[in-house]
C-alpha positions in Angstrom: 43.6 25.1 60.0 40.4 27.2 59.7 39.2 28.6 56.4 39.8 32.2 57.6 43.4 31.4 58.5 43.9 29.9 55.0 42.4 33.0 53.4 44.7 35.3 55.3 47.7 33.2 54.4 46.7 33.2 50.7 46.1 37.0 50.8 49.5 37.5 52.3 51.2 35.3 49.6 49.2 37.0 46.9 50.3 40.5 48.0 53.9 39.4 48.3 54.3 37.8 44.9 55.6 39.5 41.9 55.2 36.5 39.6 52.7 37.1 36.9 52.5 33.4 36.2 51.2 32.6 39.7 48.6 35.4 39.4 47.4 34.0 36.1 47.1 30.5 37.5 45.1 31.7 40.5 42.8 33.8 38.2 42.2 30.7 36.1 41.2 28.6 39.1 38.7 31.2 40.1 37.4 31.5 36.6 36.9 27.7 36.3 35.0 27.6 39.6 32.7 30.4 38.7 29.1 29.2 38.6 26.5 30.8 36.3 23.5 31.3 38.5 21.2 31.4 35.5 22.0 27.9 34.4 21.5 26.7 38.0 17.8 27.8 37.9 15.0 25.6 36.7 13.4 26.4 33.3 10.2 27.5 35.2 12.2 30.0 37.3 13.9 31.3 34.1 10.6 31.8 32.4 9.1 33.6 35.4 12.1 36.0 35.4 11.7 36.6 31.6 8.0 37.2 32.0 8.7 39.7 34.8 11.3 41.6 32.8 8.9 41.8 29.8 6.1 43.1 32.0 8.5 45.7 33.5 9.6 46.8 30.0 5.9 47.3 29.2 5.4 49.4 32.3 3.4 46.7 34.0 4.8 47.0 37.5 4.1 48.4 40.9 6.6 51.1 42.1 8.8 50.1 45.0 7.4 52.9 47.1 3.9 51.6 46.8 5.0 48.1 47.8 6.9 49.4 50.8 3.8 51.4 52.0 1.7 48.3 51.7 4.0 46.3 53.9 4.9 49.2 56.2 2.5 48.0 58.9 4.8 45.0 59.6 7.9 47.1 60.3 
């Protein structure tokens, strides 16, 4: 059975059920499987993002329009 078929079957079952207990169980499975992308990053990557956010807060950034114009010749 393909993953797409399984998804469709689960969607059908989900839409048909009126049992709140089943819905809560399914929700808890998804909550447990949720990965925090921040914790998946290296410390170096986290520091680079923090630095970038601090620079942006201080107005030290290049507007998106300027960047797009700079790279427009490759489009």
